[in-house]
C-alpha positions in Angstrom: 23.5 -33.1 -20.5 20.1 -34.0 -21.2 19.2 -35.8 -18.6 20.7 -33.8 -15.7 19.3 -30.7 -17.1 16.1 -32.4 -16.8 16.5 -33.6 -13.3 17.6 -30.2 -12.2 16.2 -28.0 -14.4 14.3 -25.6 -11.5 17.2 -24.9 -9.3 19.4 -24.3 -12.7 17.1 -22.0 -13.8 16.8 -20.4 -10.5 20.7 -20.0 -10.7 20.7 -18.6 -14.2 18.4 -15.5 -13.1 20.7 -14.9 -10.2 23.6 -14.7 -12.4 21.6 -12.3 -14.8 20.8 -10.0 -12.0 24.6 -10.1 -10.4 25.7 -9.3 -14.1 24.2 -5.9 -13.7 21.4 -6.4 -16.0 18.2 -4.4 -15.8 16.0 -6.8 -13.5 12.8 -6.8 -16.2 15.7 -7.9 -19.1 17.0 -10.8 -16.5 13.6 -12.1 -16.1 12.8 -12.5 -19.4 16.4 -13.5 -20.7 16.7 -16.0 -18.3 13.1 -17.5 -19.0 13.5 -17.2 -22.7 17.3 -18.9 -22.5 16.1 -21.7 -20.2 13.0 -22.3 -22.4 15.0 -22.6 -25.5 17.5 -25.1 -24.1 14.8 -27.0 -22.7 13.1 -27.5 -26.3 16.7 -28.2 -27.5 17.3 -31.3 -24.9 13.5 -32.4 -25.6 12.3 -31.5 -21.9 9.7 -29.2 -23.8 7.6 -29.5 -26.7 8.3 -27.2 -29.8 5.0 -25.2 -29.2 6.0 -24.5 -25.6 5.9 -20.6 -26.3 2.8 -20.4 -28.5 0.6 -19.8 -25.4 3.0 -16.9 -24.1 1.6 -14.2 -26.1 -2.0 -15.0 -24.6 -0.1 -14.4 -21.1 1.0 -11.1 -22.3 -2.4 -10.2 -23.6 -4.2 -11.0 -20.2 -1.4 -8.6 -18.4 -2.0 -5.9 -20.9 -6.1 -6.3 -20.3 -5.9 -6.5 -16.5 -7.6 -3.4 -15.7 -6.8 -3.7 -12.0 -3.0 -2.4 -13.2 -4.5 0.6 -14.3 -4.8 1.9 -10.8 -1.1 2.1 -10.8 -0.7 5.0 -13.1 -4.1 6.9 -11.9 -2.9 6.5 -8.3 0.7 7.7 -9.6 -0.8 10.6 -11.3 -2.6 11.4 -8.1 0.2 11.5 -6.0 2.6 13.5 -8.3 -0.1 16.5 -9.0 -0.5 16.9 -5.3 3.3 16.5 -4.8 4.1 19.1 -7.4 1.2 21.4 -5.8 3.1 22.2 -3.1 1.2 20.4 -0.9 3.9 18.7 1.5 5.2 22.2 2.3 2.2 23.5 3.2 1.2 20.3 5.2 4.8 20.7 7.0 4.5 24.2 7.9 1.1 24.0 9.3 1.7 20.6 11.2 4.7 22.1 12.4 3.0 25.1 14.1 0.3 23.3 15.4 2.7 20.5 17.4 5.7 22.6 17.8 5.1 24.4 21.0 5.3 21.0 23.0 8.4 18.5 23.2 8.8 16.2 20.2 6.1 18.1 18.3 8.0 18.7 15.1 8.8 15.1 15.1 5.3 14.4 15.3 4.3 17.1 12.8 6.7 15.1 10.4 5.1 11.8 11.2 1.6 13.1 10.5 2.7 14.7 7.4 4.2 11.7 6.3 1.2 9.4 7.2 -0.9 12.1 4.7 1.9 12.0 1.9 1.9 8.2 2.2 -2.0 8.2 1.4 -1.8 10.8 -1.5 1.3 10.9 -3.0 2.6 7.2 -2.4 5.9 7.9 -3.7 8.7 7.2 -0.8 11.0 9.4 -2.9 8.7 12.5 -3.0 8.1 11.9 0.4 11.5 11.9 2.3 13.1 14.5 -0.1 10.3 16.9 0.4 10.5 16.4 4.4 14.1 16.4 4.4 14.3 19.8 2.5 11.9 21.4 4.6 11.8 20.0 8.1 15.4 18.7 8.3 16.7 22.5 8.6 14.2 23.3 11.2 15.0 20.6 13.3 18.4 21.1 13.1 17.9 24.6 13.9 16.5 24.2 17.3 18.5 21.4 18.6 16.9 18.0 17.7 19.2 14.9 17.9 20.3 14.1 14.4 19.8 10.2 14.8 16.3 10.6 15.6 15.7 13.4 12.8 17.0 10.9 10.5 15.2 7.9 11.5 11.7 10.0 12.0 12.0 11.4 8.2 13.1 8.4 6.5 10.6 6.1 8.5 7.6 8.4 7.9 8.3 8.2 4.2 8.3 4.7 3.7 4.6 4.8 5.1 3.6 4.9 1.4 4.6 1.1 1.3 1.6 0.2 3.5 -0.8 2.9 3.9 -3.7 2.4 1.5 -4.0 3.4 -1.4 -0.6 1.9 -1.6 1.1 0.7 -5.1 2.8 -2.0 -3.5 -0.6 -3.7 -2.4 -1.7 -3.4 -5.7 1.0 -5.4 -7.1 1.1 -7.8 -4.1 -2.9 -8.4 -4.6 -2.3 -8.7 -8.8 0.1 -11.9 -8.1 -1.7 -13.2 -5.4 -4.7 -13.4 -7.1 -6.8 -11.6 -4.5 -8.9 -8.5 -4.4 -7.2 -4.9 -3.8 -10.0 -3.9 -1.7 -9.3 -6.7 0.5 -5.6 -5.7 0.6 -6.2 -2.6 1.6 -8.8 -3.4 4.2 -6.5 -6.0 5.8 -3.7 -3.2 5.5 -5.7 -0.4 7.2 -5.3 -1.5 10.9 -1.8 -2.3 10.6 -0.8 0.9 8.7 -2.8 3.0 11.6 -0.8 0.8 14.4 2.5 1.7 12.9 1.9 5.3 12.7 0.7 5.1 16.5 3.9 3.1 17.1 6.0 5.9 15.7 4.0 8.5 17.9 4.8 6.5 21.2 8.4 6.3 20.2 8.9 9.9 19.9 6.6 10.7 23.0 8.8 8.3 25.0 12.1 10.0 23.7 10.5 13.0 24.7 10.1 11.8 28.5 13.4 9.9 28.8 15.6 12.4 26.6 13.9 16.0 26.4 16.9 17.4 25.3 16.8 15.3 22.1 13.2 17.0 21.3 12.9 20.4 22.2 9.7 22.6 21.9 9.8 25.4 19.1 10.2 28.7 20.9 8.1 31.6 21.0 9.8 33.3 18.5 9.3 30.5 15.9 5.5 30.5 16.3 3.8 32.2 13.3 0.3 31.4 14.0 -0.8 34.4 15.9 -4.4 36.1 16.4 -5.3 39.6 16.1 -5.9 39.6 20.0 -2.7 38.0 20.9 -4.2 34.7 21.6 -2.8 31.4 20.0 -6.1 30.0 18.6 -5.7 26.5 20.0 -8.9 26.7 22.0 -10.7 27.3 18.8 -9.1 24.6 17.2 -10.0 22.3 20.3 -13.4 22.9 20.3 -13.8 22.4 16.2 -11.8 19.0 16.5 -14.2 17.7 19.4 -17.3 19.3 17.6 -16.4 17.5 14.2 -15.3 14.3 16.2 -18.8 14.4 17.9 -20.5 14.4 14.3 -18.2 11.9 13.0 -18.9 9.5 15.9 -22.6 10.2 15.4 -22.5 9.2 12.1 -20.6 6.2 12.5 -23.2 4.9 15.3 -25.7 5.5 13.0 -24.1 4.3 9.6 -25.6 0.4 9.9 -29.1 2.1 9.8 -28.1 4.6 7.0 -26.8 1.6 5.0 -29.6 -0.6 5.6 -32.2 2.0 4.4 -30.1 2.7 1.3 -30.0 -1.0 0.3 -33.0 -2.2 1.6 -31.9 -5.0 3.6 -30.2 -5.5 6.8 -26.3 -4.6 6.9 -23.7 -4.7 9.5 -20.6 -2.8 8.0 -17.0 -4.0 8.9 -15.1 -1.5 11.6 -12.9 -0.1 8.8 -15.3 0.6 6.6 -17.1 2.9 9.4 -14.0 4.5 10.1 -13.2 5.6 6.9 -16.8 6.7 6.2 -17.1 8.6 9.5 -13.9 10.3 8.9 -14.9 11.4 5.6 -18.0 12.8 6.8 -16.1 14.8 9.7 -13.7 16.3 7.0 -16.8 17.4 5.0 -18.3 19.0 8.2 -15.3 20.6 8.9 -14.8 22.2 5.8 -18.3 23.6 5.6 -17.9 25.0 9.2 -14.7 26.9 8.0 -16.4 28.1 4.7 -19.3 29.2 6.5 -17.0 31.3 9.2 -15.0 32.8 6.6 -18.4 33.9 4.7 -19.1 35.2 8.0 -15.7 37.2 8.3 -14.0 34.9 10.4 -16.0 35.4 13.6 -16.2 32.2 15.2 -12.6 29.9 14.1 -9.5 31.2 14.9 -6.7 31.4 12.2 -4.8 28.6 13.1 -8.1 26.2 12.9 -8.9 27.9 9.3 -5.3 27.2 8.4 -5.4 23.4 9.5 -8.8 23.0 7.6 -7.9 24.3 4.4 -4.9 22.9 4.0 -5.0 19.3 6.0 -8.6 18.5 5.1 -8.7 18.5 1.5 -6.3 15.8 1.3 -8.1 13.9 4.1 -11.5 14.1 2.3 -9.5 13.0 -1.0 -8.3 10.2 0.6 -11.2 8.9 2.4 -13.4 9.7 -0.7 -11.3 7.2 -2.5 -10.9 4.7 0.1 -14.7 4.8 1.1 -15.9 4.1 -2.5 -13.7 1.2 -2.8 -14.2 -0.2 0.7 -18.3 0.0 0.3 -18.0 -1.5 -3.4 -19.2 1.3 -5.1 -15.8 1.7 -7.1 -13.2 -0.7 -8.4 -9.5 0.3 -7.2 -9.0 1.4 -10.7 -12.2 3.7 -10.6 -11.3 4.8 -7.6 -7.7 5.6 -8.6 -9.2 8.0 -11.6 -11.2 9.5 -9.5 -8.5 9.9 -7.3 -6.3 11.6 -10.0 -9.5 14.0 -11.2 -9.6 15.0 -7.0 -6.0 15.7 -7.2 -6.6 18.4 -10.4 -9.4 19.8 -8.4 -7.7 20.1 -5.4 -4.5 21.9 -7.0 -6.7 23.9 -9.1 -8.5 25.1 -6.1 -5.1 26.0 -4.6 -4.6 27.9 -7.9 -1.4 26.0 -8.3 -2.5 23.9 -11.3 -0.8 24.3 -14.8 -0.4 22.5 -17.9 3.0 22.3 -17.1 2.7 20.7 -14.1 0.0 18.0 -15.6 2.7 17.4 -18.4 5.6 16.5 -15.5 3.2 14.6 -13.5 1.9 12.6 -16.7 5.5 11.7 -17.7 6.5 10.7 -14.3 3.4 8.5 -14.1 3.9 7.0 -17.3 7.7 6.0 -16.6 6.6 4.4 -13.4 3.7 2.6 -15.0 6.2 1.1 -18.0 8.6 0.0 -15.2 6.4 -1.8 -13.5 5.0 -3.5 -16.7 8.3 -4.0 -17.9 9.0 -6.0 -14.7 5.8 -8.1 -14.9 6.0 -9.0 -18.6 9.6 -10.2 -17.6 8.4 -12.2 -14.7 5.7 -13.8 -16.7 8.1 -15.2 -19.2 10.3 -16.3 -16.4 7.2 -18.0 -14.5 5.6 -19.5 -17.8 9.2 -21.3 -18.1 9.6 -22.3 -14.7 5.8 -23.6 -14.1 6.2 -25.3 -16.9 8.9 -27.5 -15.7 7.2 -28.0 -12.8 8.9 -25.5 -10.4 6.2 -24.9 -8.0 6.8 -28.6 -6.8 10.3 -28.3 -6.8 9.5 -25.2 -4.5 7.1 -27.1 -2.4 9.4 -29.9 -1.9 11.9 -27.3 -0.7 9.9 -25.8 1.5 8.3 -28.9 3.0 11.8 -29.8 4.4 11.6 -26.6 6.7 11.0 -27.4 10.3 7.7 -26.6 12.0 5.6 -26.7 8.9 3.4 -23.3 8.7 5.1 -21.3 11.3 8.4 -22.6 9.9 7.3 -21.3 6.5 6.8 -18.2 7.7 9.5 -17.4 9.8 11.8 -18.4 6.8 9.9 -16.5 4.2 9.9 -13.2 6.5 13.6 -13.8 7.0 14.3 -14.3 3.0 12.1 -11.2 2.4 14.0 -9.0 5.1 17.5 -9.9 3.6 16.6 -9.3 0.1 15.1 -6.0 1.0 18.4 -4.9 1.7 19.5 -5.6 -1.9 16.2 -5.5 -3.9 13.3 -2.9 -4.5 9.7 -4.0 -3.7 8.5 -4.4 -7.3 11.5 -7.0 -7.7 10.5 -8.8 -4.5 6.8 -8.7 -5.5 7.7 -10.0 -9.4 10.3 -12.5 -8.4 9.6 -13.8 -5.1 5.8 -13.9 -4.4 5.0 -16.2 -7.5 7.1 -18.9 -5.8 5.6 -18.2 -2.5 2.1 -18.0 -3.1 1.5 -21.9 -4.2 3.3 -22.7 -0.9 1.5 -20.5 1.4 -2.2 -21.4 -0.1 -1.0 -25.2 -0.4 -0.5 -24.8 3.7 -4.0 -23.2 4.1 -2.5 -19.5 4.6 -5.1 -16.7 4.0 -3.1 -15.0 1.1 -4.7 -11.6 2.3 -3.1 -11.7 5.7 0.1 -13.2 3.9 0.2 -10.4 1.3 -0.1 -7.4 4.1 2.6 -9.1 6.2 5.0 -9.3 3.4 4.3 -5.6 2.6 4.9 -4.3 5.9 8.0 -6.5 5.7 9.2 -5.2 2.8 8.7 -1.5 4.0 12.2 -2.1 5.8 13.8 -2.7 2.4 13.7 1.2 2.3 15.7 1.4 5.7 18.1 -1.3 5.7 21.4 -0.9 4.6 23.4 -1.2 2.0 20.7 -0.6 -0.8 18.0 1.5 1.9 16.7 3.8 -0.9 15.1 6.2 1.8 18.5 6.7 3.3 20.0 7.5 0.3 17.0 10.1 -0.6 18.0 11.6 3.1 21.4 11.6 2.2 21.1 13.5 -0.7 19.5 16.4 1.1 21.2 16.4 4.2 24.0 18.6 4.6 27.3 17.2 4.5 29.5 20.2 5.9 29.2 22.8 8.6 27.0 25.6 7.1 25.4 29.2 8.7 21.7 28.9 9.6 20.1 31.9 8.1 17.8 32.8 10.9 20.0 31.9 14.0 23.2 32.7 12.5 24.7 29.7 14.1 27.1 27.0 12.9 25.0 23.8 12.0 27.2 20.8 12.3 26.4 18.2 9.1 24.3 14.9 9.6 26.8 12.2 8.8 26.1 8.9 7.5 26.5 7.2 10.3 23.9 9.5 11.9 21.3 8.4 9.3 22.1 5.1 9.5 22.1 5.0 13.5 18.9 6.8 13.3 16.8 4.2 11.1 17.6 1.3 13.7 14.8 1.9 16.4 12.3 2.2 13.5 13.6 -1.0 11.8 12.9 -2.9 15.2 9.6 -1.2 15.6 8.8 -2.5 12.0 10.1 -6.0 12.8 7.8 -6.0 15.9 4.8 -5.0 13.9 5.8 -7.7 11.7 5.6 -10.4 14.6 2.6 -8.7 16.2 0.8 -9.7 12.7 2.4 -13.1 12.7 1.4 -13.8 16.4 -2.2 -12.1 15.9 -3.6 -12.7 12.6 -6.7 -10.7 13.4 -5.1 -7.6 13.1 -5.4 -7.9 9.7 -8.4 -10.5 9.1 -10.9 -9.0 11.6 -12.3 -6.7 9.0 -12.2 -8.8 5.8 -15.6 -9.8 4.4 -15.8 -13.6 5.2 -15.3 -16.1 2.6 -17.6 -19.2 2.2 -15.8 -22.3 1.4 -17.4 -24.4 -0.9 -16.6 -28.1 -1.6 -17.4 -28.9 -5.0 -17.5 -32.6 -4.4 -20.8 -31.8 -2.0 -22.6 -30.0 -4.5 -25.8 -31.5 -5.7 -28.3 -30.2 -8.0 -31.7 -32.0 -7.9 -33.8 -32.4 -11.0 -37.3 -32.3 -10.4 -39.7 -34.0 -12.9 -42.5 -32.7 -14.1 -46.1 -34.0 -14.9 -45.9 -33.0 -18.7 -42.5 -34.5 -18.9 -39.8 -31.9 -18.3 -36.0 -31.8 -18.4 -34.7 -34.4 -15.6 -38.1 -36.6 -15.7 -37.3 -40.2 -15.0 -40.3 -41.5 -16.4 -41.4 -39.5 -19.1 -38.6 -39.7 -21.7 -38.9 -36.5 -22.9 -36.4 -34.0 -24.1 -38.1 -31.0 -22.7 -40.3 -30.1 -25.2 -42.9 -32.6 -24.5 -42.2 -35.0 -27.2 -42.0 -38.6 -26.1 -39.0 -40.6 -27.5 -39.1 -43.7 -25.4 -39.3 -44.4 -21.9 -35.8 -45.7 -21.6 -33.9 -42.8 -23.0 -35.1 -39.7 -21.0 -32.5 -36.8 -19.7 -31.6 -37.9 -16.1 -33.1 -41.6 -16.3 -31.2 -44.0 -14.4 -30.7 -45.9 -17.3 -29.0 -43.1 -19.4 
């Protein structure tokens, strides 16, 4: 028994974990229980020394002292405060009025708001439910295709997985031992690319199936100017002016940074984009504030609405990301600044209250405890697993795959995609990533690129049946029977579960294509990362220069650095030593 256990300890331990999970145990307790059970079995059969668990408290204290993990409750608090302040409702109403007059405009507004909610709230459930409650009835009222509605709302809600600042990127960075800032930089372009792909899909539907995405009728447009105009001309010129200011700032950003730091600096593209966008947002706010002080003489009602509703969250987002990108703040400090900024935004909107703060604090605390519990459980499991040389077993297992690096990446992405149908992204991050990271590093794979690719893949975990959480969130707010629309007085057919499942398939395909694009062109992620200088420790030479008075390393003086001669054959650095 002891010999069999010793020879097959890693696979048996992994099988034991699977049995614990299938039994219905919570993930955190399953991980800890499997680790402790097999640890004690190993001690009993002489595989491990009796002092095996003596080092475990140090691991636990190390987790508790990890300041990076503090960013999770900070960013969660930031998102919950903004969500409870009614930001989602205002954003959807404003974006719907701006884009509604064009075909597919309501779907485009959902994608825009989904991206903003992803970067501010970071909570998939809140995003999907908010957009489902607000935009779903409107889109059903005006004849949008049910499948398209379901796909747009659920896919846009899951953007919180990849759009910085993202909680999943923080967790992945911690598990892979990489910088959160690098994860954010690497994920920025893929996130923007995925949003752009969603836009293109809606535009294509508007061209191919125009009846699926009708324009908002004139009677439903509420933004009207006193003179009867639409206000779009003012919005367009303001946008072009702000874009010109942001472009000018980006063109001179290197010079400004060089002057500030006192040395030549060439900033990466993503940093320029973030800082230029932040500057442009500030310019828009200043213009709107000046125009309001003058009695709204130059900017339209729509322009004022867009600026004061959509710009403050953008300023907060890019201010947080900008400070992280340029190295002024750590992710934890950026999260704390974001939480304070969210309170300020809610207060300026006159929607802040102590009751709302208490609810947000409770929500952030619950999520943080959930993440910490899984992390502690995974630490116990990995501690015993590594003690049994489980990482070597995993390496040997993946070494048998054909195609070496490419075969490993294809297998990993397939595995993550399948696991995403049954497990939450936190569970995948804490269970699977610690096993995959050593193999990826052994194969010479950039772990930032690897982590961002996995994050994009895990985004599909919210969309893929049978356990697609975003699908269930939408199902909970979608109508299940015919109802009378309060505006048009027409009978509206329900949204079936089949409509939801069918509607997400194109977006799942789009996300798989994005994973493939990242796999084929790694530069999408790595192009803007700081170049890491690799140092070969075996080639490092530290020269010892001898001094006339006999200093450290003098081969001939025999001194010990203080100038007192002790003999010619016993000096520090002497060949005779």
